[in-house]
C-alpha positions as CSV (number, residue, x, y, z in Angstrom):
1,M,67.8,12.2,21.7
2,K,65.7,11.8,18.6
3,S,67.5,11.9,15.2
4,W,65.6,14.3,13.8
5,H,65.0,17.6,15.7
6,F,64.5,21.4,15.6
7,H,65.7,24.2,17.7
8,P,65.3,27.6,17.4
9,E,69.1,28.8,17.5
10,I,70.9,29.7,14.3
11,E,73.6,26.5,14.1
12,L,76.7,26.7,12.4
13,V,78.7,23.5,12.2
14,C,81.9,22.4,10.8
15,V,82.4,18.5,10.3
16,P,86.4,19.0,9.3
17,H,87.2,15.8,7.5
18,G,85.7,12.6,6.3
19,K,82.9,11.5,4.1
20,G,79.1,11.2,4.6
21,Q,75.4,12.5,4.2
22,L,73.3,15.1,5.4
23,Y,69.7,15.2,6.1
24,I,68.3,18.5,6.3
25,G,64.4,18.8,5.9
26,N,63.2,16.8,2.8
27,K,67.2,17.0,1.4
28,E,70.2,14.8,1.4
29,Y,73.5,16.3,0.6
30,A,77.0,14.0,0.4
31,Y,80.1,15.4,0.9
32,D,83.6,14.1,0.9
33,D,86.2,15.6,2.4
34,G,84.3,17.5,5.4
35,V,81.5,20.3,5.1
36,V,80.3,23.5,7.0
37,I,76.5,24.0,7.5
38,L,74.4,26.9,8.8
39,L,70.9,26.4,9.7
40,N,68.5,28.9,10.4
41,S,65.9,28.9,13.1
42,N,63.7,25.5,13.0
43,I,64.9,23.6,9.9
44,P,64.4,19.9,10.5
45,H,67.5,17.7,10.6
46,K,69.1,14.2,11.5
47,S,72.1,14.8,14.1
48,F,75.1,15.1,11.8
49,D,76.8,11.8,12.9
50,L,74.5,9.6,11.6
51,G,75.1,10.1,8.1
52,F,78.6,10.0,8.6
53,E,80.7,7.3,6.6
54,S,84.3,7.9,7.5
55,E,86.1,6.1,10.8
56,H,86.4,8.8,13.2
57,Y,83.8,11.5,13.8
58,E,84.5,15.1,14.8
59,E,82.0,18.1,14.9
60,Y,82.3,21.5,16.2
61,V,78.9,23.6,16.9
62,L,78.1,27.1,17.2
63,Q,74.7,28.3,18.2
64,I,73.1,31.7,18.6
65,T,69.8,33.1,18.7
66,P,68.4,35.2,16.1
67,E,67.6,37.8,18.6
68,Q,71.3,37.9,19.7
69,L,72.5,38.0,15.9
70,N,70.5,40.6,15.2
71,I,71.7,43.0,17.7
72,L,74.9,42.5,16.2
73,L,73.6,43.0,12.5
74,T,71.8,46.1,13.4
75,Q,74.3,48.1,15.1
76,F,77.3,47.4,12.6
77,P,76.5,48.2,9.0
78,E,79.9,46.3,7.8
79,F,77.8,43.1,8.2
80,E,75.5,43.7,5.6
81,K,76.5,40.2,3.4
82,V,76.7,38.2,6.8
83,G,73.0,39.7,7.4
84,Q,72.3,38.6,3.9
85,L,73.7,35.2,4.4
86,I,71.6,34.6,7.6
87,K,68.4,35.1,5.2
88,V,69.9,32.8,2.9
89,A,70.4,30.2,5.6
90,Q,66.3,29.9,6.0
91,E,66.9,27.6,3.0
92,G,70.1,25.9,4.6
93,I,73.7,26.4,3.4
94,V,76.3,24.1,3.1
95,L,79.9,24.6,1.9
96,P,82.0,21.3,1.2
97,L,85.6,21.3,2.2
98,S,88.1,20.7,-0.1
99,P,91.4,18.4,0.9
100,T,93.7,21.6,0.8
101,E,91.1,23.9,2.5
102,T,92.3,25.1,5.8
103,T,90.6,28.4,7.1
104,F,87.2,27.0,8.2
105,R,89.0,24.1,9.6
106,N,91.6,25.8,11.6
107,K,89.1,28.5,12.9
108,F,86.6,25.9,14.2
109,Q,89.4,23.7,15.6
110,T,90.4,26.4,18.0
111,L,87.0,26.7,19.6
112,P,87.4,23.9,22.1
113,Q,90.8,25.8,24.2
114,S,88.7,29.3,23.5
115,R,87.1,31.7,26.0
116,S,83.7,32.7,25.3
117,L,84.5,35.8,23.8
118,K,87.0,34.3,21.2
119,Q,84.1,31.9,20.3
120,W,82.0,34.6,20.0
121,L,84.6,36.7,17.7
122,T,85.0,33.0,15.9
123,F,81.5,32.9,15.1
124,I,81.6,36.1,13.0
125,E,84.6,35.1,11.3
126,V,83.4,32.3,10.3
127,L,79.8,33.6,9.2
128,D,81.8,36.7,7.4
129,E,84.1,34.3,5.5
130,L,81.3,32.1,4.6
131,S,79.4,35.0,3.4
132,R,82.3,35.3,0.8
133,A,82.8,31.6,-0.1
134,N,80.9,29.5,-3.2
135,Y,78.3,28.1,-0.6
136,E,75.5,25.9,-1.7
137,V,71.7,26.4,-0.8
138,L,69.8,23.6,0.1
139,G,66.3,24.8,-0.6
140,V,64.8,24.0,2.5
141,V,62.0,26.6,3.9
142,S,61.9,27.0,7.9
143,G,59.2,28.7,9.5
144,N,57.8,29.6,13.3
145,I,56.9,26.1,14.6
146,N,56.1,25.1,18.3
147,S,57.4,22.0,19.6
148,Q,53.7,19.7,19.1
149,Q,54.0,21.0,15.0
150,A,57.5,20.1,15.4
151,E,57.0,16.6,16.1
152,R,54.2,16.4,14.1
153,I,56.8,17.1,10.9
154,E,59.7,15.0,12.5
155,R,56.9,12.2,11.9
156,V,56.2,13.1,8.4
157,F,59.9,13.0,7.1
158,E,60.7,9.9,9.4
159,Y,57.8,7.9,7.3
160,I,59.0,9.2,3.9
161,M,62.5,8.1,4.9
162,N,61.2,4.7,5.9
163,H,58.5,4.1,3.5
164,Y,59.4,6.2,0.1
165,A,59.4,3.4,-2.2
166,E,55.8,2.5,-1.1
167,N,52.5,3.9,-2.2
168,I,52.1,7.1,0.2
169,S,49.3,9.3,0.2
170,S,48.7,12.4,2.0
171,Q,45.8,10.5,3.5
172,T,48.4,8.0,4.7
173,I,50.1,10.7,6.5
174,A,46.7,12.4,7.8
175,D,45.9,8.9,9.4
176,L,49.4,8.5,11.3
177,L,48.7,12.1,12.9
178,H,45.0,11.4,13.2
179,L,44.1,14.5,11.0
180,T,41.6,14.8,8.2
181,D,43.2,15.0,4.7
182,S,42.9,18.6,4.0
183,S,43.4,19.2,7.6
184,F,46.9,17.8,7.1
185,C,47.9,19.2,3.8
186,R,47.0,22.6,4.9
187,F,49.3,22.1,7.9
188,F,52.2,21.0,6.3
189,Q,52.3,23.5,3.3
190,K,52.0,26.0,5.8
191,H,55.0,24.7,7.7
192,T,57.1,23.9,4.9
193,Q,55.7,26.4,2.2
194,K,55.5,22.8,0.1
195,T,53.0,20.4,-0.7
196,F,53.3,16.5,0.8
197,K,53.5,15.4,-2.8
198,Q,56.4,17.8,-3.8
199,V,58.4,16.9,-0.5
200,L,57.9,13.2,-1.4
201,N,58.9,13.3,-5.1
202,E,62.0,15.7,-4.3
203,Y,62.7,12.7,-1.7
204,R,62.2,9.8,-4.0
205,I,64.3,11.9,-6.8
206,T,67.0,12.4,-4.6
207,Q,67.1,8.6,-3.9
208,A,67.0,7.7,-7.4
209,C,69.9,10.3,-7.9
210,K,71.9,8.1,-5.9
211,L,70.9,5.0,-7.7
212,L,71.7,6.6,-11.4
213,S,75.0,7.7,-9.9
214,F,76.4,4.9,-7.7
215,S,74.5,1.8,-9.2
216,D,74.3,0.1,-13.1
217,K,70.5,-0.7,-12.2
218,S,68.5,-0.1,-15.1
219,I,66.6,3.1,-15.0
220,E,63.1,1.1,-14.8
221,L,64.2,-0.6,-12.0
222,I,65.5,2.8,-10.2
223,A,62.3,4.3,-10.8
224,Y,60.4,1.3,-9.2
225,E,62.8,1.0,-6.1
226,S,62.2,5.0,-5.9
227,G,58.5,4.7,-5.3
228,Y,57.5,5.1,-9.1
229,G,55.6,2.4,-10.8
230,N,55.2,3.9,-13.8
231,Q,58.6,4.7,-15.3
232,S,57.2,7.4,-17.5
233,F,55.7,9.3,-15.0
234,F,59.3,8.8,-13.2
235,N,61.2,10.5,-15.7
236,R,58.5,13.4,-16.1
237,V,59.0,14.2,-12.6
238,F,62.7,13.4,-12.5
239,K,63.0,16.2,-15.5
240,E,61.0,18.7,-13.6
241,I,63.2,18.3,-10.5
242,M,66.4,18.1,-12.0
243,H,66.0,19.9,-15.3
244,T,67.4,16.9,-17.1
245,T,66.5,13.3,-18.0
246,P,67.5,10.0,-15.7
247,M,69.4,8.8,-18.6
248,N,71.6,12.1,-18.9
249,Y,71.8,12.5,-15.5
250,R,73.6,9.3,-15.4
251,R,75.9,10.3,-18.2
252,E,77.2,13.4,-16.5
253,R,77.6,11.6,-13.2
254,Q,79.7,9.0,-14.9
255,R,81.7,11.7,-17.1
256,L,82.3,13.7,-13.7
257,T,83.7,10.2,-11.9
258,N,86.0,9.6,-14.8
259,Y,87.4,13.1,-15.0
């Protein structure tokens, strides 16, 4: 199975314990004590075990088609908050689990022994709990996409992940997909709601944030290793995306680590 994949079903996932990285669209997300993930239809993501860093991997997955869920949401006004949650999940939702959290872990861990009706009810219960929790929105944009389009976008994300530190242009990717530059740019923006340049910069800055948080490398070197040959340009892009400077970001991360 390909590491990057898409599917039309809404997906609810719990990794109840452990530390790792999620790769969803052009975003990366680090968690320390387990995580709950809710993705609406056709959001590109890597298999969640690929970023797992602890010894024993455990995963619980529930999927439902938008049509099936919509029947429930339209019949029962009590699920209004769940409906709002599903709309937000078009951008991807994650809920990091604290070491003392038990509600989500317990609900998911009963699934293997449950009959189909119980699994369905658990799915709704978890969505209701999640709609009231302090979840985080990843900011990934999904859209209608067929298998050929999905494969093309998959190749773009894979290329960015493997070559982000290099000098990449939209023409580079267009050549990879056997498209003209203008055709690729229109195609990519239509299906991600972002330009290729935006996605590339967001991914590069995500890598820079990891280096700023977990290394003592100079900002000049981090800029270079993240794909920016010019530190002043790196600083400008970093501030546009993170709303702070690389130096202030590093100081804040160090403060939180030492707290």
